[in-house]
N, C-alpha and C positions, 0 to 999 in steps of 0.2 A: 163904151165898149161892152160887149156881152161877156160876163166873167163867170166861170164855173168855180165853185169852192169845194175842195175835197178836204174833209176833216174826219175826226173820229165819229162813230155812231153816237148820236146825241142822247137817246133814251131818256132816263130820269136824271141826267147829270145837269144840275143847276149851272155849274161853271161852264160846262161844255155848251149848253144852250145859249148862255149869255155872251160867251166869246164869239160864237157864230153870229148872234144878233148884232153884236158890236161891229164886227168886220163888215157884215152886209150894210149896216147903217153908214159906216165911213165911206164905203165904196159908192153908195148912193149919193152921199154928200159931194163926192168927187166927180159925180156926173155919170157914173157907170150903172149897168144893169146886172146885179149879181144873182146867181142861182146856186143854192147848195145842193150837191148831188147826193142821192141816196145810193150809197155804194153797195156792192155785194158784201155780205157779211159771212165770215167763216166761223162756224161754231164747233166746239168740241162735242163729239157724240157721247151720249151717256154710256156708262159701263154696261148696263143691261141691254141696251139697244145694240151695242157693239157685239155682245155675245150672240145675240140672235142673228145679226146680219153679217158677221165676220166671214163665214164660208162664201156667201153670195158676193160679197165685196171682193174677196180674194180671187174668186173665179172671174168676175167681171174685169178686174184689172190685169191679171196675169195670164189668163187663158184667152179671154175675148180681146185682150189688148185695148180696152177702152179706158178713157180717162175716168178714174174713180178714186175718191179719197177714202182711205181706210179708217183713220181715227178722227176725221173731221167731216163736216158736210156744209155745203153752201146753201144759203138762203138767198135767192136771187131777187134783185129789184124787179118787181112785176111790170114796171113801166120803163123799158129801155129807151134811152134818148140818143139822138144823133150827136156824137162827140164833136163833130165838126161845126156845130152851130155856135160855138163859143170862140171868141177872139183870144181869150186869156184863160189859163188855168192857174188858180192859186191853191197851194197846199198849206194848210194850217188852220187854226193853231192847235194847242194841246199836244199830247205825246204821239203825234202822227208818225214819228220816226223811231219809236221804241219797238223792238221786235216782239216783246212779250204781249203787247197790246195790239199787234197786227199780224197774228199768226196766219201764215199763208197769203198775206196781203201786203207785205212790206214793200215789195217792188211797185205795187200799184200806188203807194203813197209817194213814189218818186216818178209817177206818171208814165210807167212802163207801157201803158195801153195806147199812148199817143205815138203816131208814126214819127220816126226820126226825121223824115223829110218835111213834115208839116210846118207851116209858118205860124202856128198857134204859139203865143207867148207863154212861157212857163215861169212861175214865180213861187217862191216859198215865203210865207209871212208868219213869223213867230213860230216856226216849226220847232218841236221839242223832242230831244232824246230822253228827257226826264232824269238823266243821271250823268255824272261826269265819267263813268266807266264806259268802255267800248264793249257793247253787248252783241255785236254782229259776228256771224261766222265769217270765215274767209270768203266763202261763196257769196254771202249777202253783201259783204263789203265791195267785192268786185262788181256785182250787178248794180248796186245802188250808186256806186261811184260813176259808173258809165251813164246811168240815167240822169244823175244830177249834173253831169257835164253839159247836158242839153238845156239846163235852166238859164234863163236870161238874168235872173237876179235871185240871190239866196240870202234869207235872213232867218235867224233862229231866236228863240225866246230867252235862252240862258247864255251867259258868257262862256260857260264850259262847252256849250254847243258850238260856239265859234271855233274853239280849238279842235273839237272833234271833226268838224267839217274840213278844217285845214289839214289835219294830220292823216285822217283816214279816207276822206272823200275828195281830196285834192281841190277844194274850193277855197282859195286864199282870199277871195273877195267876200266871204260870208260876214255878215254884221249882226249885231244884237239889237233887237227892237222890243218894244213893249208888247205884252199880251194885249189882244184887241180890246178887252174889257176896259183897259186903262186909257184907251184913245178917246172915250166919251167922257163928257163932264158929269159931275155928280148929279146935276139937275136932270139929266136925261133919265137916270135910274129913278130919281124921285118922281118923275112924271109917270114912269111905268107902274109904280105902286101907289099912285096918288089916291086911288079909290079905296085903298086898304086903311081901315081906321087906325089911328095912332095908338100904340100900346101905352097905356097910362102908367102901368107899374114900372118900377125900376128893375130891369131884368139883366141877368147874365146869359147871353146867348152862347151856347156851346154847340158849334157845328163840327161834329166829330164823325169822321168816316169809319174809323176802326174803334168803336166803343167797346169797353169791357167793364167789369165790375170795379176794378181798381181805379180806372179813370173816372167812372161815375161817382165813386165815393169821394175822390179828391175834388171833383167839381162841386159837390155839395158842400164840402168844407170851405172852399174858396167863396162860394155864394154867401154862406153864413158870415164869413169874415168881412165881406164887403157890404153886407146888408141888402143883398139882391135876391130876387126870385130867379131860380134856375129854370131855363128853358133849353132842353136838348133837342137839336134838330138833326134829323137823319137824312141820308141821301140814297141814291140808287133805288132799288126796289122797295126800300123801307120809307121812302119819302112820303110825306103827307101834305106838304104845303104846295101851293101853286108857285110859279116863278115870282109873281108880284108879292105874294105873302112872304116868300123867302127873302126878297129884297127889303121888305118892310121890317123884318127882324133885324137886319143890319142897320137900317135907318133909325130904329127906335131903341136899340139896346144901349145900355150904359157901359157894358164891357163885353168883349168877345174873346172866346178861347176856341181855337180851331186847329185841326191837323190837316186842313185842306188848303191847297194852293190858292184857289179862287176865294175861299173863305178869308184868307189873308189879304187878297187883292181888294175885296169889298170892305174889309176893315179899314184899309188905307183910303179908299174912295170916300167913305163916309166919316173919316177922321175920328175913329173910335179908339178908346183904350183897348188894346188887344194883346194877346199872347198866342204865338204860333208854336206848334209842336212839330218838329221835323218828322215827316213820314217817309222813312228810308225806303221801304219796299215800293211805295207808290212813286218815289222820286225825290230825294232830298236836295239835289242840286237846284231844283226850281226855287226853293225857299231862300237859299243863300244868295242866289243871283238877284232875285227880286228885292230882298230887304237891304242888301248891300248898296243898291242904287240909290236908296233913300236914307242911308245912315240909320237903319232901323234894326241892325243885327242884334241889338240888346233885347229885342222882343222875341227872338227865336230861342227855343229850348229843346234839348234832346228828348225830354220826357216831361209829362205834366208835373212830376214830383220836383222838377227843378225850378218851377215857377215860384218866385219870391215876391210877394206884394209889397214887402218893406223896401227891398233894394232897388226896384225899378224906378226910373226917373220919368218925369213928365215928357211926353212927346212934343217936339217943336214942330207943330203942324204947318206953320208958315214956311219953314225950310223945306219940309216934305212937299208941299204944294208947289213951291218954286221949282224944285228938282223935277217933279212930275210934269210940269208945263214944258220944261226944256226937253225932257225925254219924249214927250208927246209930239213936239214939233219935229224932232229928229226922226221919229218913227213914221209920221205921216209924210215927211219929205221922202223917205225911202219908198213908200208906196207910190207916191206921185211920180217920182223919177222912174221907178220900175215899170209903171204903166204908160209912160210917155213913148 
């Protein structure tokens, strides 16, 4: 089948790019033809531009009665596509259902642009709210509940998300599945970074999204204690590595410290000694749901200062791999059934 995937804008997001790659890969293995859509992107307007354009925007919206955003602006996909060319729409993964990351676009993440009467199949795969708290307004809840009622199958990435779907969006059939990155075997990612030379030094890879001086100081201390060379990896607009180079860091590191969900995911995939720092603002529920599935909650810390190299036990990777294989089968079974 021809499948359209709707996810967060990928940009410089290593985890976002790889989860999309993984989902496309699995769908191809299952015999389908996936395409990831470039959605309209709503951006906040800068303060100075707003000062200059505010009178014009107010006049256009309230006097001329034309559709105009006051505090935001659209950047449109320059290559519009025929929405009816697809047999299936899949929404996911990442925080596609979190309001703060989908300003002005939340209903689109529930496929509001598809006609109610169309026979196009609607599925969510590992969609995430990012948090266990309900952040929707009353109006958003009503709209999104209506659109989600049209979905043929609903899955979310966190166990908390299952409860949110049931309580607020009236989908009692919602299930929890793995993030797409965990659907692929480790060897698949090793192949992607095969041409990147192996790092010969013993390194501590710190993939930190919200770095500050205190965290950097603590990282240096831990690296010295472990006799490792510290390598700090940045994301978003500060990223300097290609995706294969980023994967190679996880492949070759002796230890990993991260406040990233997907940093945690790839620490598990590559069976590395790791420590995760809960990133509350970006979504703490993601970490607890992920790590609890593999009995790895001892690797999660509220802050970097809570990391104790003395108290931590050795990870039983045989047990983790066994649980991962079971969850992987369950998740792929959901996709297969939903697409039947």
